[in-house]
Structure formats: C-alpha cells, structure tokens
N, C-alpha and C positions, 0 to 999 in steps of 0.2 A: 490498605485502602483499595477497594475495587472501583474501576472506572468502566462504566458501561459504554460499549461502542454502539452508537445508535446513529443512523443517518438522519439529518433534519433538513426539509425543504426550506425552513425559515433561515437556518444557518446558512445554507447554500445560497440563498438569494442575497443575504447581507455580506457574505464573505469577500474579502479583497483578493485572496489567493485560493485557488482551488487545486487539490492534489489527488490524483488517481493512481492507485497502486495496482499492478496488473501481474498475474501469474497465469498458469494454464487453465485451471478449473475453478479459481476463486474459492477454494475451500481450505487451503493450507497457508502458503506464503503470504499472499496479498491481504487476506482478512487479519493475519497476525500483524502485518506492517501497518494496516489501517488502525487496529487497536492500539497498537504501541504508540504510534504518531499522535492519535487522538489523546491518549493519556499525556503525553508530553506537552502537547498544546494546552490542555486543561491545566496542567501543572504550572504553566508560565502565563496563564490568563489570555491565551490567543485563540481559544477554541471558537470564538464567535468571528474571529478575522480570517481564519483558514478553515476551509471546508475540506473534508477527507472522505474518500470513498475508495472502493476497490472493485475489480471486475477480473473476468477470465477471458482468454482469447478463444476458448472453446465452450461449447454449450453443454458439456457433460452433466453439469450439477446445478443448472439453473433453478432458483428457488430454494435450493436446500441449504441447510446450516453448515457452518465451517466443519471440517473433519474433527471428530471427538478428540483426537491427539493434539490438534492445534488448540482447541479449546482448553484442554487440561494444561498444557504447556503455558498458554497465556494466562490462564487463571492462577497458576503457581506464581506468576510475576505480577499479579494484581490487575489483569485485564480481562474483562468479560466480553466474549465474542458471541454470546448466545443470541443476540438479537439480529445478528448479520445474516444475510441471504445472499447466495451466489447469484451472479448476474453476468451476462456477457458484455464485453466492449461494444460500443456501437460507433458508427462514424461520427455521430454527433458529439461524442466525448472529446474528440480532438480539438474542437472549437471551445467546448465548455470548460475544460481543464487546463491550467497553466503548466502543470507538471503531470506528464504521463510516464510513470516509472515501472519499467519492466524488471522482473526478477532474474531473467537470464536472457542470454543471447537469442535463443529460438523465439521467445515471446517478443523481444525486441524487434526482431525480424518480421514476425507476424504482424505487429503493430504498424510498422513502417508500410508494409504491403497493404494494410487496410486503410491507412491514412493516405489519401491520393494527393493531398495538398502539401507541396514542398515547404511552404512556410510553417504549417502546423506540425510537420514531421520534426521540426526543430524542438518541440515540446517533449519529444519521446527520448528518454534516457534510461540507462541502467541505473537501478536503485543504488547499487554499491559503488556508483561514481562519487556518492556523497560520503564515502568512507575510504578515502584514498590511502590510509595507513593499513588497511587490510590487505592481505595477499590475494584474497579471493576477489574476483570481478563479478561473479554471479551468486545468487542465493540458490542452493541446491534444492531440488524438489525432494522433500522428505516422505512423500506419499508411500513409496514402497519400502521404506526403511524402518528402523525401530525408534524408540523414544529419544535416542541420543541425537538422532537426525533433527528431530523437532527442536531439541534444546540448542543445537548449533544454529538452526535457522533463526531462533529467537535472538541468540547472541549477535548474529549478523545484522538482523533487522534493527536491534536496539542501537547498535553502533551507526548504522546508516541513517536512522531516524534523527539521531543526535545532530549528525552533519548536515542533514536536510534542514532541521530547525535553525541552525546557525546560518545556513544559506539564505533561507527565506527571511530571517530577521535582518540580515545585512542588505539584501537586494530589494527588499520591499519595504524597508525602514519600519518594521513592526516592533 
C-alpha cells in the first residue's frame, strides 16, 4: 500500500498537534521522516489530528523534490514522497509547530540559533530522542553515500517515528 505524502492547509488548520522534521536541505532525511510519520498516522487514523511537515536549515534546494535515492528508498517501503517540495525553516515555524525535530546536532544548533524565543526553543529536539533504545543519537546525512546509507536512515526514521507516535498519543491523549 502506498501512502502519498502531501501537505494540506485544511489538515494544518484542524490539527491538534503539529510536527516539523528538519534536516539540512530538506531533500533526504526530513522528507523521509515526514512521509514515514504521515503513513503511521494514517495507519492509526490520526492523520487529521496531527499535521506533519518538513523543512531544511539551508536554502540549497528550495522548491525541489526529495533526492531520487530518498524517494526510491521510501517507495520500497510503501511511502510516496514525489509530491513533497523542499522549503527552508522560518522563524514562524517555531510558534506554529509543537515539535521541531532536528535530524542531527548541527541542525539542532542551527534551529536554536534561529529561534530567539527561549520558551519556543523548548520545542526543538533531536528526532532520535524518541528512539532511546537506539545507540545512535543522530540520523546521519546519506547525501554523499551509497544506497545502504539511505536504507539505514529509513530504519532509524521508522524506529524514531514509532516512538514519536507513542509519545504524542500519550501526551496529547489521542
């Protein structure tokens, strides 16, 4: 079963919880996380209560689709990323989203620097904080590597997304 990842303004307006996944260029890790988490939400009937988006800390690829290797890896696992387009994190995102989840420490630090509000900075976390049983604390950037790097990213993303789903269900009573 393929699940299409598509951002919806209507879903965003009605959502009780909003999640933003962030990597450097918004073409590899964060769109994979967005697609996987969206699929999980649809699978448990929470896709209208939780809004999911992704963005990058840099503007290298704004408007472009996810990396073809990300798309291929996701598609093999039933997630269609073709409709997604890269965008850059904005200062408004910190007030808009309940969870701003960085893929690695560098992006985490960039997000904290961009968000000048100490209260809103508390919304910024490392994505793998939701997968405490994993030895990794960061989702590595697969951009310069081979196909196995993308498979490993997908494994990490699926594990952390499951933990995030459990967290949201418990903390938001969904």
